[in-house]
C-alpha positions as CSV (number, residue, x, y, z in Angstrom):
1,M,-15.0,15.7,-4.3
2,K,-11.9,15.5,-6.6
3,R,-10.0,13.5,-4.0
4,G,-12.9,11.0,-3.8
5,A,-12.9,10.6,-7.6
6,L,-9.1,10.0,-7.6
7,L,-9.5,7.4,-4.8
8,V,-12.2,5.6,-6.8
9,L,-10.1,5.7,-10.0
10,L,-7.1,4.3,-8.2
11,L,-9.2,1.6,-6.5
12,L,-10.6,0.5,-9.9
13,A,-7.1,0.5,-11.3
14,V,-5.9,-2.1,-8.7
15,P,-7.6,-5.2,-10.3
16,V,-6.9,-3.9,-13.8
17,V,-3.2,-3.0,-13.4
18,S,-2.1,-5.7,-11.0
19,P,-2.3,-8.6,-13.6
20,T,-0.4,-6.4,-16.1
21,L,2.3,-5.8,-13.5
22,A,2.4,-9.5,-12.8
23,Q,3.1,-10.3,-16.4
24,H,5.4,-7.4,-17.5
25,M,7.1,-6.0,-14.5
26,R,8.6,-9.0,-12.8
27,L,11.9,-8.5,-11.1
28,W,13.5,-11.3,-9.1
29,N,10.4,-13.3,-9.8
30,V,8.2,-10.8,-7.9
31,Y,6.1,-7.8,-9.0
32,P,5.1,-4.6,-7.2
33,N,2.2,-5.0,-4.7
34,L,0.0,-2.3,-6.0
35,A,-2.5,-2.5,-3.1
36,L,0.3,-2.0,-0.6
37,I,2.0,0.8,-2.5
38,L,-1.3,2.6,-3.0
39,T,-2.2,2.2,0.6
40,A,1.2,3.4,1.9
41,S,1.2,6.4,-0.5
42,W,-2.3,7.4,0.5
43,L,-1.5,7.1,4.2
44,F,1.4,9.5,4.0
45,V,-0.2,12.0,1.6
46,W,-3.7,12.2,3.1
47,G,-3.7,10.5,6.5
48,Q,-4.7,7.4,8.3
49,G,-8.5,7.7,8.2
50,E,-8.8,7.3,4.5
51,G,-5.8,4.9,4.4
52,M,-7.6,2.3,6.5
53,I,-10.6,2.4,4.2
54,L,-8.4,2.2,1.2
55,A,-6.4,-0.7,2.6
56,S,-9.6,-2.7,3.1
57,V,-11.1,-2.0,-0.4
58,A,-7.7,-2.3,-2.2
59,G,-7.0,-5.6,-0.4
60,I,-10.3,-7.1,-1.5
61,M,-9.8,-5.8,-5.1
62,A,-6.3,-7.3,-5.2
63,D,-7.7,-10.6,-3.9
64,M,-10.3,-10.7,-6.6
65,V,-7.6,-11.0,-9.3
66,G,-5.0,-12.8,-7.1
67,E,-4.6,-16.5,-6.5
68,G,-5.1,-16.6,-2.8
69,P,-8.2,-16.8,-0.7
70,L,-10.4,-13.7,-0.5
71,G,-9.4,-11.4,2.4
72,V,-5.7,-12.5,2.7
73,S,-4.5,-9.2,1.2
74,V,-6.6,-7.2,3.7
75,I,-4.9,-9.1,6.5
76,G,-1.5,-8.5,4.8
77,L,-2.1,-4.7,4.6
78,I,-2.8,-4.4,8.4
79,P,0.9,-4.0,9.2
80,T,1.2,-1.2,6.7
81,V,-1.8,0.7,8.1
82,L,-0.5,0.2,11.7
83,L,3.0,1.5,10.7
84,G,1.3,4.4,9.0
85,T,0.3,5.7,12.4
86,L,4.0,6.7,12.8
87,R,3.1,9.7,10.5
88,E,0.5,10.8,13.0
89,L,2.9,10.6,15.9
90,R,5.2,13.2,14.3
91,I,8.4,11.4,15.4
92,M,10.4,13.5,13.0
93,E,9.6,16.5,10.8
94,A,10.2,14.7,7.4
95,T,7.6,12.0,6.6
96,F,9.5,10.5,3.6
97,P,12.0,8.4,5.7
98,I,9.1,7.1,7.8
99,A,7.2,6.3,4.6
100,I,10.2,4.2,3.4
101,V,10.4,2.3,6.7
102,T,6.6,1.8,6.6
103,V,6.7,0.3,3.0
104,G,9.7,-1.9,3.9
105,L,8.3,-3.3,7.1
106,G,4.8,-3.4,5.7
107,T,6.0,-5.5,2.8
108,L,7.7,-7.9,5.1
109,G,4.6,-8.0,7.3
110,Y,2.4,-8.6,4.2
111,E,4.6,-11.5,3.0
112,L,4.7,-13.1,6.5
113,S,1.0,-12.9,6.9
114,L,0.5,-14.6,3.5
115,V,2.9,-17.4,4.5
116,M,1.0,-17.7,7.8
117,V,-2.4,-18.0,6.1
118,R,-1.1,-20.5,3.5
119,N,0.4,-22.6,6.3
120,I,-2.9,-22.6,8.1
121,L,-4.5,-23.7,4.9
122,G,-2.1,-26.6,4.8
123,E,0.3,-25.6,2.0
124,G,3.4,-26.2,4.1
125,I,5.5,-23.2,3.0
126,R,8.9,-22.9,4.8
127,W,9.3,-19.6,6.5
128,G,13.0,-19.1,5.7
129,D,12.5,-19.8,2.0
130,A,9.5,-17.5,1.9
131,I,11.4,-14.6,3.4
132,L,14.6,-15.2,1.4
133,W,13.0,-15.8,-2.0
134,G,9.8,-13.9,-1.6
135,G,10.0,-11.3,1.2
136,I,13.4,-9.7,0.4
137,P,12.9,-9.4,-3.3
138,A,9.3,-8.0,-2.7
139,L,10.8,-5.5,-0.3
140,A,13.2,-4.2,-3.0
141,V,10.6,-4.1,-5.7
142,N,8.0,-2.4,-3.6
143,L,10.4,0.2,-2.5
144,M,11.4,1.0,-6.1
145,A,7.7,1.2,-7.1
146,F,6.7,3.3,-4.1
147,L,8.9,6.2,-5.0
148,P,7.1,7.2,-8.2
149,A,3.7,6.4,-6.7
150,Y,4.4,8.6,-3.7
151,A,5.8,11.4,-5.9
152,L,2.7,11.3,-8.2
153,L,0.3,11.6,-5.3
154,L,2.3,14.5,-3.8
155,L,2.1,16.2,-7.2
156,L,-1.7,15.6,-7.5
157,K,-2.4,16.7,-3.9
158,P,-2.6,20.5,-4.7
159,L,-4.9,19.7,-7.7
160,V,-7.4,17.6,-5.9
161,A,-7.3,18.8,-2.3
162,P,-9.9,21.4,-1.3
163,A,-8.6,24.9,-1.1
164,R,-8.2,26.2,2.4
165,Q,-10.3,29.2,3.2
166,S,-9.0,31.8,5.7
167,P,-11.3,32.8,8.5
168,K,-13.4,35.9,7.7
169,L,-13.7,38.6,10.3
170,G,-16.8,40.7,10.4
171,R,-19.2,40.4,7.5
């Protein structure tokens, strides 16, 4: 129950906090993608099932305050969710390096999907310029913003996760 309340609170924060980040936290003319950071953090703290739902809702919430067409952020978050399955494969014991790779590649996938959709809509964005001036700075900014978000969710996990009960033998 507590985790659901935290999820709803964070989802409501996406459309409220994103415009603030856009105005006050610009670095290299980009700002942290709160929907991507929240999705990746949630995937690696609580798993893929809730992460997929979060990606859909957070993407729509981000599009409501963004400048692109509705649904573009959901498409952009698909690579992050797909890369989040690496956690479930247990390739390595530590999940943090996999989380960093997921955020990095997820950011590039997000930016590429935005360029693809905008080119389909006829805006004529050049791929090289989009990666050089949008994708790489977004990668750096999202990685910097991911670290505190991931740490915060790890700190909150014991407070909002249900306590595990040991099996009882007998009566």
